[in-house]
N, C-alpha and C positions, 0 to 999 in steps of 0.2 A: 504493499499499499504505499503510495506517495503523495507528498502534499509541500510543495516549496522547497526548502533547504533540507528537509529531511522524508527519509522513509523508515516505515516499519516493516521489518523482516518478520517472521513467522515460523516454527518448525514443529512439525506435527507429527508424531509417531503413535501409531494405531491408533488413532482417529482422535488423539488426545492433544491439545495444545502444551508443548513442553517446555517453549520457549518464546519469547518476545524480546528483541532488541533495535532500537532505532539505528539508523544509518544518517550519519552526515552529508550532505554533498557539499563541495567547493571547501573552501580555506584549506589550511595547510594544519591544523590543530587535528592531533591522532586522536584514538577510540580509546583510551586508557581503559575507560568502563569494560570493556570487552576482554583485556586479557588477563591470563594468571587463572589459578583455581578461583580465586575469590571475584572474578570477572563474570560479565554475562554469558560469554561462550563456554567457560572453565578451562580454557586452552592455553597454550604459551602462546605468544605472538607468532613463531615459527607456524605452527600449526593452525594458527587462526589465518595465515597466508596460505597456508595450503586448501585449506577449508574454501578462502575466499576464491581461489584461483584453480576451483576445480579440480585439484590433485591429491584432494581428500573427499571421499566419497562420503553420502548419508549415513552409510551403512559403518563406515571407519568413525564417523563424530560419534554413532550411537555407542560403539564399541567404547570409544574413551569415555563416555558419559558413563558406560556399564561398569568400567574398571575404577572411576572414581567414587563407585557408590550410587550415584545422582540417579541410574534409570535401574530398575529390576531386571 
């Protein structure tokens, strides 16, 4: 969903919404709220880049969440 300078991304798993986060467009600021185990995506910056550049699949991302105990 997009609107103006921000878009909202949603990740569903087995029909349930498991993650919602905002994506800022433009500007040079980073997305620090997405990075690290306490960030919205629960991944390192490198793995977030892999996810964003489609070198990490959704299944691989869900496996990462399972490894962290976030998903059953």
